[in-house]
PDB file of N, CA, C and O in Angstrom, chain B, residues numbered from 101:
ATOM      1  N   MET B 101      20.254 -80.592 -48.555  1.00  0.00           N
ATOM      2  CA  MET B 101      20.498 -80.082 -49.895  1.00  0.00           C
ATOM      3  C   MET B 101      20.653 -81.264 -50.853  1.00  0.00           C
ATOM      4  O   MET B 101      21.352 -82.232 -50.555  1.00  0.00           O
ATOM      5  N   ASN B 102      19.986 -81.169 -52.014  1.00  0.00           N
ATOM      6  CA  ASN B 102      20.202 -82.212 -53.011  1.00  0.00           C
ATOM      7  C   ASN B 102      21.080 -81.653 -54.135  1.00  0.00           C
ATOM      8  O   ASN B 102      21.425 -80.471 -54.136  1.00  0.00           O
ATOM      9  N   ASP B 103      21.427 -82.500 -55.071  1.00  0.00           N
ATOM     10  CA  ASP B 103      22.370 -82.103 -56.111  1.00  0.00           C
ATOM     11  C   ASP B 103      21.695 -81.532 -57.353  1.00  0.00           C
ATOM     12  O   ASP B 103      22.377 -81.238 -58.335  1.00  0.00           O
ATOM     13  N   ASP B 104      20.376 -81.367 -57.335  1.00  0.00           N
ATOM     14  CA  ASP B 104      19.678 -80.839 -58.500  1.00  0.00           C
ATOM     15  C   ASP B 104      19.974 -79.354 -58.686  1.00  0.00           C
ATOM     16  O   ASP B 104      19.848 -78.552 -57.761  1.00  0.00           O
ATOM     17  N   VAL B 105      20.370 -79.016 -59.907  1.00  0.00           N
ATOM     18  CA  VAL B 105      20.619 -77.615 -60.252  1.00  0.00           C
ATOM     19  C   VAL B 105      19.823 -77.305 -61.513  1.00  0.00           C
ATOM     20  O   VAL B 105      19.993 -77.946 -62.551  1.00  0.00           O
ATOM     21  N   HIS B 106      18.968 -76.327 -61.402  1.00  0.00           N
ATOM     22  CA  HIS B 106      18.169 -75.872 -62.533  1.00  0.00           C
ATOM     23  C   HIS B 106      18.801 -74.586 -63.055  1.00  0.00           C
ATOM     24  O   HIS B 106      19.434 -73.847 -62.301  1.00  0.00           O
ATOM     25  N   VAL B 107      18.629 -74.329 -64.325  1.00  0.00           N
ATOM     26  CA  VAL B 107      19.190 -73.123 -64.936  1.00  0.00           C
ATOM     27  C   VAL B 107      18.079 -72.359 -65.636  1.00  0.00           C
ATOM     28  O   VAL B 107      17.256 -72.932 -66.349  1.00  0.00           O
ATOM     29  N   VAL B 108      18.077 -71.043 -65.414  1.00  0.00           N
ATOM     30  CA  VAL B 108      17.103 -70.160 -66.048  1.00  0.00           C
ATOM     31  C   VAL B 108      17.861 -69.014 -66.698  1.00  0.00           C
ATOM     32  O   VAL B 108      18.778 -68.448 -66.104  1.00  0.00           O
ATOM     33  N   LEU B 109      17.470 -68.675 -67.924  1.00  0.00           N
ATOM     34  CA  LEU B 109      18.014 -67.499 -68.612  1.00  0.00           C
ATOM     35  C   LEU B 109      16.987 -66.389 -68.535  1.00  0.00           C
ATOM     36  O   LEU B 109      15.839 -66.571 -68.940  1.00  0.00           O
ATOM     37  N   LEU B 110      17.394 -65.236 -68.015  1.00  0.00           N
ATOM     38  CA  LEU B 110      16.516 -64.069 -67.931  1.00  0.00           C
ATOM     39  C   LEU B 110      17.267 -62.844 -68.421  1.00  0.00           C
ATOM     40  O   LEU B 110      18.491 -62.771 -68.308  1.00  0.00           O
ATOM     41  N   ASN B 111      16.541 -61.894 -68.960  1.00  0.00           N
ATOM     42  CA  ASN B 111      17.137 -60.605 -69.304  1.00  0.00           C
ATOM     43  C   ASN B 111      17.285 -59.807 -68.016  1.00  0.00           C
ATOM     44  O   ASN B 111      16.326 -59.218 -67.519  1.00  0.00           O
ATOM     45  N   LEU B 112      18.486 -59.800 -67.494  1.00  0.00           N
ATOM     46  CA  LEU B 112      18.812 -59.075 -66.260  1.00  0.00           C
ATOM     47  C   LEU B 112      19.499 -57.768 -66.628  1.00  0.00           C
ATOM     48  O   LEU B 112      19.911 -57.593 -67.775  1.00  0.00           O
ATOM     49  N   PRO B 113      19.631 -56.849 -65.679  1.00  0.00           N
ATOM     50  CA  PRO B 113      20.441 -55.652 -65.945  1.00  0.00           C
ATOM     51  C   PRO B 113      21.853 -56.067 -66.358  1.00  0.00           C
ATOM     52  O   PRO B 113      22.359 -57.090 -65.897  1.00  0.00           O
ATOM     53  N   THR B 114      22.474 -55.293 -67.207  1.00  0.00           N
ATOM     54  CA  THR B 114      23.773 -55.684 -67.761  1.00  0.00           C
ATOM     55  C   THR B 114      24.893 -55.705 -66.724  1.00  0.00           C
ATOM     56  O   THR B 114      25.953 -56.270 -66.993  1.00  0.00           O
ATOM     57  N   ASP B 115      24.693 -55.114 -65.559  1.00  0.00           N
ATOM     58  CA  ASP B 115      25.722 -55.170 -64.518  1.00  0.00           C
ATOM     59  C   ASP B 115      25.570 -56.420 -63.636  1.00  0.00           C
ATOM     60  O   ASP B 115      26.309 -56.586 -62.665  1.00  0.00           O
ATOM     61  N   MET B 116      24.622 -57.291 -63.970  1.00  0.00           N
ATOM     62  CA  MET B 116      24.377 -58.506 -63.189  1.00  0.00           C
ATOM     63  C   MET B 116      24.569 -59.719 -64.102  1.00  0.00           C
ATOM     64  O   MET B 116      23.824 -59.907 -65.063  1.00  0.00           O
ATOM     65  N   ARG B 117      25.574 -60.533 -63.791  1.00  0.00           N
ATOM     66  CA  ARG B 117      25.843 -61.711 -64.622  1.00  0.00           C
ATOM     67  C   ARG B 117      24.931 -62.872 -64.285  1.00  0.00           C
ATOM     68  O   ARG B 117      24.553 -63.644 -65.166  1.00  0.00           O
ATOM     69  N   GLY B 118      24.574 -63.001 -63.015  1.00  0.00           N
ATOM     70  CA  GLY B 118      23.695 -64.075 -62.596  1.00  0.00           C
ATOM     71  C   GLY B 118      23.658 -64.176 -61.090  1.00  0.00           C
ATOM     72  O   GLY B 118      24.343 -63.439 -60.381  1.00  0.00           O
ATOM     73  N   PHE B 119      22.846 -65.104 -60.614  1.00  0.00           N
ATOM     74  CA  PHE B 119      22.753 -65.318 -59.166  1.00  0.00           C
ATOM     75  C   PHE B 119      22.192 -66.699 -58.900  1.00  0.00           C
ATOM     76  O   PHE B 119      21.764 -67.405 -59.813  1.00  0.00           O
ATOM     77  N   LEU B 120      22.202 -67.066 -57.639  1.00  0.00           N
ATOM     78  CA  LEU B 120      21.818 -68.395 -57.194  1.00  0.00           C
ATOM     79  C   LEU B 120      20.604 -68.295 -56.277  1.00  0.00           C
ATOM     80  O   LEU B 120      20.507 -67.393 -55.444  1.00  0.00           O
ATOM     81  N   VAL B 121      19.677 -69.243 -56.449  1.00  0.00           N
ATOM     82  CA  VAL B 121      18.482 -69.303 -55.610  1.00  0.00           C
ATOM     83  C   VAL B 121      18.378 -70.698 -55.011  1.00  0.00           C
ATOM     84  O   VAL B 121      18.504 -71.695 -55.722  1.00  0.00           O
ATOM     85  N   ALA B 122      18.148 -70.769 -53.702  1.00  0.00           N
ATOM     86  CA  ALA B 122      17.878 -72.048 -53.047  1.00  0.00           C
ATOM     87  C   ALA B 122      16.376 -72.304 -53.127  1.00  0.00           C
ATOM     88  O   ALA B 122      15.576 -71.450 -52.746  1.00  0.00           O
ATOM     89  N   ASN B 123      15.997 -73.472 -53.620  1.00  0.00           N
ATOM     90  CA  ASN B 123      14.585 -73.826 -53.756  1.00  0.00           C
ATOM     91  C   ASN B 123      14.102 -74.595 -52.530  1.00  0.00           C
ATOM     92  O   ASN B 123      14.894 -75.211 -51.817  1.00  0.00           O
ATOM     93  N   ALA B 124      12.793 -74.549 -52.296  1.00  0.00           N
ATOM     94  CA  ALA B 124      12.200 -75.189 -51.120  1.00  0.00           C
ATOM     95  C   ALA B 124      12.444 -76.702 -51.080  1.00  0.00           C
ATOM     96  O   ALA B 124      12.474 -77.296 -50.002  1.00  0.00           O
ATOM     97  N   ASP B 125      12.617 -77.326 -52.249  1.00  0.00           N
ATOM     98  CA  ASP B 125      12.828 -78.777 -52.284  1.00  0.00           C
ATOM     99  C   ASP B 125      14.284 -79.172 -52.084  1.00  0.00           C
ATOM    100  O   ASP B 125      14.617 -80.352 -52.185  1.00  0.00           O
ATOM    101  N   GLY B 126      15.153 -78.213 -51.805  1.00  0.00           N
ATOM    102  CA  GLY B 126      16.566 -78.491 -51.579  1.00  0.00           C
ATOM    103  C   GLY B 126      17.424 -78.371 -52.820  1.00  0.00           C
ATOM    104  O   GLY B 126      18.650 -78.443 -52.735  1.00  0.00           O
ATOM    105  N   SER B 127      16.799 -78.188 -53.970  1.00  0.00           N
ATOM    106  CA  SER B 127      17.562 -77.978 -55.202  1.00  0.00           C
ATOM    107  C   SER B 127      17.976 -76.509 -55.283  1.00  0.00           C
ATOM    108  O   SER B 127      17.607 -75.698 -54.434  1.00  0.00           O
ATOM    109  N   ASN B 128      18.733 -76.189 -56.300  1.00  0.00           N
ATOM    110  CA  ASN B 128      19.164 -74.810 -56.517  1.00  0.00           C
ATOM    111  C   ASN B 128      18.838 -74.399 -57.945  1.00  0.00           C
ATOM    112  O   ASN B 128      18.779 -75.235 -58.847  1.00  0.00           O
ATOM    113  N   THR B 129      18.628 -73.107 -58.138  1.00  0.00           N
ATOM    114  CA  THR B 129      18.435 -72.558 -59.473  1.00  0.00           C
ATOM    115  C   THR B 129      19.501 -71.506 -59.710  1.00  0.00           C
ATOM    116  O   THR B 129      19.674 -70.582 -58.915  1.00  0.00           O
ATOM    117  N   VAL B 130      20.215 -71.662 -60.822  1.00  0.00           N
ATOM    118  CA  VAL B 130      21.178 -70.661 -61.258  1.00  0.00           C
ATOM    119  C   VAL B 130      20.472 -69.807 -62.302  1.00  0.00           C
ATOM    120  O   VAL B 130      20.014 -70.311 -63.327  1.00  0.00           O
ATOM    121  N   VAL B 131      20.392 -68.526 -62.034  1.00  0.00           N
ATOM    122  CA  VAL B 131      19.785 -67.581 -62.971  1.00  0.00           C
ATOM    123  C   VAL B 131      20.917 -66.886 -63.706  1.00  0.00           C
ATOM    124  O   VAL B 131      21.776 -66.252 -63.094  1.00  0.00           O
ATOM    125  N   LEU B 132      20.907 -67.014 -65.032  1.00  0.00           N
ATOM    126  CA  LEU B 132      21.949 -66.422 -65.874  1.00  0.00           C
ATOM    127  C   LEU B 132      21.357 -65.304 -66.716  1.00  0.00           C
ATOM    128  O   LEU B 132      20.174 -65.314 -67.056  1.00  0.00           O
ATOM    129  N   ASN B 133      22.198 -64.350 -67.041  1.00  0.00           N
ATOM    130  CA  ASN B 133      21.767 -63.198 -67.815  1.00  0.00           C
ATOM    131  C   ASN B 133      21.757 -63.537 -69.303  1.00  0.00           C
ATOM    132  O   ASN B 133      22.804 -63.798 -69.895  1.00  0.00           O
ATOM    133  N   ALA B 134      20.576 -63.530 -69.895  1.00  0.00           N
ATOM    134  CA  ALA B 134      20.427 -63.848 -71.319  1.00  0.00           C
ATOM    135  C   ALA B 134      21.100 -62.810 -72.214  1.00  0.00           C
ATOM    136  O   ALA B 134      21.296 -63.062 -73.403  1.00  0.00           O
ATOM    137  N   ARG B 135      21.451 -61.670 -71.675  1.00  0.00           N
ATOM    138  CA  ARG B 135      22.124 -60.628 -72.473  1.00  0.00           C
ATOM    139  C   ARG B 135      23.614 -60.913 -72.675  1.00  0.00           C
ATOM    140  O   ARG B 135      24.274 -60.254 -73.478  1.00  0.00           O
ATOM    141  N   TYR B 136      24.136 -61.895 -71.942  1.00  0.00           N
ATOM    142  CA  TYR B 136      25.556 -62.238 -72.036  1.00  0.00           C
ATOM    143  C   TYR B 136      25.772 -63.398 -72.992  1.00  0.00           C
ATOM    144  O   TYR B 136      24.835 -64.121 -73.332  1.00  0.00           O
ATOM    145  N   SER B 137      27.007 -63.566 -73.420  1.00  0.00           N
ATOM    146  CA  SER B 137      27.372 -64.638 -74.353  1.00  0.00           C
ATOM    147  C   SER B 137      27.304 -66.002 -73.668  1.00  0.00           C
ATOM    148  O   SER B 137      27.265 -66.105 -72.442  1.00  0.00           O
ATOM    149  N   TRP B 138      27.291 -67.042 -74.499  1.00  0.00           N
ATOM    150  CA  TRP B 138      27.317 -68.414 -73.991  1.00  0.00           C
ATOM    151  C   TRP B 138      28.537 -68.610 -73.096  1.00  0.00           C
ATOM    152  O   TRP B 138      28.428 -69.187 -72.015  1.00  0.00           O
ATOM    153  N   GLU B 139      29.694 -68.135 -73.540  1.00  0.00           N
ATOM    154  CA  GLU B 139      30.937 -68.335 -72.780  1.00  0.00           C
ATOM    155  C   GLU B 139      30.870 -67.625 -71.424  1.00  0.00           C
ATOM    156  O   GLU B 139      31.272 -68.200 -70.412  1.00  0.00           O
ATOM    157  N   GLN B 140      30.370 -66.392 -71.389  1.00  0.00           N
ATOM    158  CA  GLN B 140      30.258 -65.689 -70.106  1.00  0.00           C
ATOM    159  C   GLN B 140      29.272 -66.409 -69.197  1.00  0.00           C
ATOM    160  O   GLN B 140      29.516 -66.533 -67.997  1.00  0.00           O
ATOM    161  N   ASN B 141      28.173 -66.880 -69.748  1.00  0.00           N
ATOM    162  CA  ASN B 141      27.199 -67.615 -68.936  1.00  0.00           C
ATOM    163  C   ASN B 141      27.783 -68.924 -68.422  1.00  0.00           C
ATOM    164  O   ASN B 141      27.457 -69.347 -67.313  1.00  0.00           O
ATOM    165  N   ARG B 142      28.631 -69.568 -69.199  1.00  0.00           N
ATOM    166  CA  ARG B 142      29.304 -70.782 -68.732  1.00  0.00           C
ATOM    167  C   ARG B 142      30.184 -70.469 -67.530  1.00  0.00           C
ATOM    168  O   ARG B 142      30.178 -71.205 -66.543  1.00  0.00           O
ATOM    169  N   LEU B 143      30.945 -69.372 -67.611  1.00  0.00           N
ATOM    170  CA  LEU B 143      31.806 -68.969 -66.490  1.00  0.00           C
ATOM    171  C   LEU B 143      30.973 -68.609 -65.262  1.00  0.00           C
ATOM    172  O   LEU B 143      31.332 -68.966 -64.139  1.00  0.00           O
ATOM    173  N   THR B 144      29.874 -67.910 -65.473  1.00  0.00           N
ATOM    174  CA  THR B 144      28.997 -67.544 -64.360  1.00  0.00           C
ATOM    175  C   THR B 144      28.385 -68.788 -63.730  1.00  0.00           C
ATOM    176  O   THR B 144      28.302 -68.887 -62.506  1.00  0.00           O
ATOM    177  N   TYR B 145      27.960 -69.733 -64.555  1.00  0.00           N
ATOM    178  CA  TYR B 145      27.403 -70.991 -64.056  1.00  0.00           C
ATOM    179  C   TYR B 145      28.421 -71.722 -63.182  1.00  0.00           C
ATOM    180  O   TYR B 145      28.083 -72.185 -62.092  1.00  0.00           O
ATOM    181  N   LEU B 146      29.652 -71.829 -63.651  1.00  0.00           N
ATOM    182  CA  LEU B 146      30.702 -72.492 -62.877  1.00  0.00           C
ATOM    183  C   LEU B 146      30.959 -71.759 -61.556  1.00  0.00           C
ATOM    184  O   LEU B 146      31.185 -72.389 -60.523  1.00  0.00           O
ATOM    185  N   HIS B 147      30.923 -70.440 -61.601  1.00  0.00           N
ATOM    186  CA  HIS B 147      31.089 -69.627 -60.389  1.00  0.00           C
ATOM    187  C   HIS B 147      29.973 -69.940 -59.380  1.00  0.00           C
ATOM    188  O   HIS B 147      30.228 -70.124 -58.190  1.00  0.00           O
ATOM    189  N   GLU B 148      28.750 -69.996 -59.875  1.00  0.00           N
ATOM    190  CA  GLU B 148      27.617 -70.271 -58.980  1.00  0.00           C
ATOM    191  C   GLU B 148      27.690 -71.701 -58.438  1.00  0.00           C
ATOM    192  O   GLU B 148      27.293 -71.949 -57.300  1.00  0.00           O
ATOM    193  N   LEU B 149      28.190 -72.636 -59.237  1.00  0.00           N
ATOM    194  CA  LEU B 149      28.388 -74.000 -58.726  1.00  0.00           C
ATOM    195  C   LEU B 149      29.371 -74.011 -57.566  1.00  0.00           C
ATOM    196  O   LEU B 149      29.198 -74.778 -56.619  1.00  0.00           O
ATOM    197  N   ARG B 150      30.405 -73.167 -57.625  1.00  0.00           N
ATOM    198  CA  ARG B 150      31.351 -73.083 -56.501  1.00  0.00           C
ATOM    199  C   ARG B 150      30.641 -72.596 -55.238  1.00  0.00           C
ATOM    200  O   ARG B 150      30.967 -73.036 -54.135  1.00  0.00           O
ATOM    201  N   HIS B 151      29.672 -71.689 -55.394  1.00  0.00           N
ATOM    202  CA  HIS B 151      28.880 -71.258 -54.234  1.00  0.00           C
ATOM    203  C   HIS B 151      28.081 -72.427 -53.666  1.00  0.00           C
ATOM    204  O   HIS B 151      27.996 -72.591 -52.449  1.00  0.00           O
ATOM    205  N   ILE B 152      27.494 -73.242 -54.548  1.00  0.00           N
ATOM    206  CA  ILE B 152      26.725 -74.398 -54.081  1.00  0.00           C
ATOM    207  C   ILE B 152      27.643 -75.367 -53.354  1.00  0.00           C
ATOM    208  O   ILE B 152      27.341 -75.800 -52.242  1.00  0.00           O
ATOM    209  N   GLN B 153      28.754 -75.705 -53.976  1.00  0.00           N
ATOM    210  CA  GLN B 153      29.695 -76.664 -53.387  1.00  0.00           C
ATOM    211  C   GLN B 153      30.255 -76.168 -52.062  1.00  0.00           C
ATOM    212  O   GLN B 153      30.547 -76.963 -51.168  1.00  0.00           O
ATOM    213  N   GLY B 154      30.405 -74.847 -51.935  1.00  0.00           N
ATOM    214  CA  GLY B 154      30.919 -74.277 -50.699  1.00  0.00           C
ATOM    215  C   GLY B 154      29.867 -74.068 -49.632  1.00  0.00           C
ATOM    216  O   GLY B 154      30.190 -73.638 -48.525  1.00  0.00           O
ATOM    217  N   GLY B 155      28.602 -74.367 -49.943  1.00  0.00           N
ATOM    218  CA  GLY B 155      27.522 -74.172 -48.973  1.00  0.00           C
ATOM    219  C   GLY B 155      27.288 -72.713 -48.645  1.00  0.00           C
ATOM    220  O   GLY B 155      26.838 -72.385 -47.547  1.00  0.00           O
ATOM    221  N   ASP B 156      27.590 -71.834 -49.585  1.00  0.00           N
ATOM    222  CA  ASP B 156      27.565 -70.398 -49.312  1.00  0.00           C
ATOM    223  C   ASP B 156      26.183 -69.839 -48.986  1.00  0.00           C
ATOM    224  O   ASP B 156      26.077 -68.853 -48.257  1.00  0.00           O
ATOM    225  N   LEU B 157      25.127 -70.449 -49.509  1.00  0.00           N
ATOM    226  CA  LEU B 157      23.784 -69.934 -49.215  1.00  0.00           C
ATOM    227  C   LEU B 157      23.421 -70.099 -47.749  1.00  0.00           C
ATOM    228  O   LEU B 157      22.525 -69.424 -47.241  1.00  0.00           O
ATOM    229  N   TYR B 158      24.118 -70.997 -47.078  1.00  0.00           N
ATOM    230  CA  TYR B 158      23.808 -71.290 -45.673  1.00  0.00           C
ATOM    231  C   TYR B 158      24.928 -70.840 -44.724  1.00  0.00           C
ATOM    232  O   TYR B 158      24.920 -71.168 -43.537  1.00  0.00           O
ATOM    233  N   ALA B 159      25.879 -70.091 -45.262  1.00  0.00           N
ATOM    234  CA  ALA B 159      27.030 -69.660 -44.462  1.00  0.00           C
ATOM    235  C   ALA B 159      26.693 -68.405 -43.666  1.00  0.00           C
ATOM    236  O   ALA B 159      25.936 -67.546 -44.118  1.00  0.00           O
ATOM    237  N   ASP B 160      27.265 -68.323 -42.488  1.00  0.00           N
ATOM    238  CA  ASP B 160      27.138 -67.130 -41.649  1.00  0.00           C
ATOM    239  C   ASP B 160      28.311 -66.200 -41.925  1.00  0.00           C
ATOM    240  O   ASP B 160      29.031 -65.800 -41.010  1.00  0.00           O
ATOM    241  N   GLU B 161      28.492 -65.865 -43.181  1.00  0.00           N
ATOM    242  CA  GLU B 161      29.625 -65.045 -43.591  1.00  0.00           C
ATOM    243  C   GLU B 161      29.126 -63.929 -44.496  1.00  0.00           C
ATOM    244  O   GLU B 161      28.129 -64.078 -45.202  1.00  0.00           O
ATOM    245  N   ASP B 162      29.825 -62.829 -44.461  1.00  0.00           N
ATOM    246  CA  ASP B 162      29.490 -61.680 -45.276  1.00  0.00           C
ATOM    247  C   ASP B 162      29.522 -62.043 -46.765  1.00  0.00           C
ATOM    248  O   ASP B 162      30.447 -62.723 -47.211  1.00  0.00           O
ATOM    249  N   ALA B 163      28.533 -61.603 -47.529  1.00  0.00           N
ATOM    250  CA  ALA B 163      28.445 -61.921 -48.960  1.00  0.00           C
ATOM    251  C   ALA B 163      29.674 -61.448 -49.724  1.00  0.00           C
ATOM    252  O   ALA B 163      30.127 -62.133 -50.642  1.00  0.00           O
ATOM    253  N   ASP B 164      30.220 -60.293 -49.366  1.00  0.00           N
ATOM    254  CA  ASP B 164      31.420 -59.797 -50.051  1.00  0.00           C
ATOM    255  C   ASP B 164      32.606 -60.735 -49.832  1.00  0.00           C
ATOM    256  O   ASP B 164      33.388 -60.972 -50.752  1.00  0.00           O
ATOM    257  N   ASN B 165      32.740 -61.268 -48.620  1.00  0.00           N
ATOM    258  CA  ASN B 165      33.818 -62.226 -48.330  1.00  0.00           C
ATOM    259  C   ASN B 165      33.633 -63.518 -49.132  1.00  0.00           C
ATOM    260  O   ASN B 165      34.598 -64.078 -49.650  1.00  0.00           O
ATOM    261  N   LEU B 166      32.385 -63.982 -49.228  1.00  0.00           N
ATOM    262  CA  LEU B 166      32.122 -65.202 -49.988  1.00  0.00           C
ATOM    263  C   LEU B 166      32.451 -64.995 -51.471  1.00  0.00           C
ATOM    264  O   LEU B 166      33.029 -65.873 -52.111  1.00  0.00           O
ATOM    265  N   GLU B 167      32.083 -63.838 -52.007  1.00  0.00           N
ATOM    266  CA  GLU B 167      32.376 -63.546 -53.416  1.00  0.00           C
ATOM    267  C   GLU B 167      33.893 -63.507 -53.646  1.00  0.00           C
ATOM    268  O   GLU B 167      34.397 -64.023 -54.643  1.00  0.00           O
ATOM    269  N   GLU B 168      34.585 -62.903 -52.729  1.00  0.00           N
ATOM    270  CA  GLU B 168      36.049 -62.834 -52.852  1.00  0.00           C
ATOM    271  C   GLU B 168      36.651 -64.242 -52.878  1.00  0.00           C
ATOM    272  O   GLU B 168      37.551 -64.523 -53.670  1.00  0.00           O
ATOM    273  N   LYS B 169      36.150 -65.117 -52.013  1.00  0.00           N
ATOM    274  CA  LYS B 169      36.629 -66.501 -51.983  1.00  0.00           C
ATOM    275  C   LYS B 169      36.366 -67.214 -53.305  1.00  0.00           C
ATOM    276  O   LYS B 169      37.235 -67.928 -53.806  1.00  0.00           O
ATOM    277  N   ARG B 170      35.197 -67.031 -53.866  1.00  0.00           N
ATOM    278  CA  ARG B 170      34.815 -67.760 -55.077  1.00  0.00           C
ATOM    279  C   ARG B 170      35.460 -67.211 -56.332  1.00  0.00           C
ATOM    280  O   ARG B 170      35.430 -67.854 -57.381  1.00  0.00           O
ATOM    281  N   HIS B 171      36.048 -66.017 -56.233  1.00  0.00           N
ATOM    282  CA  HIS B 171      36.754 -65.433 -57.379  1.00  0.00           C
ATOM    283  C   HIS B 171      38.234 -65.769 -57.366  1.00  0.00           C
ATOM    284  O   HIS B 171      38.964 -65.378 -58.277  1.00  0.00           O
ATOM    285  N   GLU B 172      38.690 -66.490 -56.343  1.00  0.00           N
ATOM    286  CA  GLU B 172      40.115 -66.852 -56.253  1.00  0.00           C
ATOM    287  C   GLU B 172      40.463 -67.907 -57.279  1.00  0.00           C
ATOM    288  O   GLU B 172      41.614 -68.337 -57.357  1.00  0.00           O
TER     289      GLU B 172
END
C-alpha cells in the first residue's frame, strides 16, 4: 500500500456520504458525495482516512464492526 489518496466528488444517493476504493497501484480513492456540504465531506474524508490507516480494506473483519470502530 502506498500513501497516495485521490479524491473524487460524485452525486451519490443522499443516504451515502462516501466510500473508499483500493486502486490497483496501491493508492486509494475516497469518493465523496457532491450533494453534501464542504464540512460534511471533510468529516467523511477524515473518516475514510481512518479506514486507510487501520488497513480496513484488507481486514478479515465484518464491515459493520469496522464502521463501529471508526466512528468511536
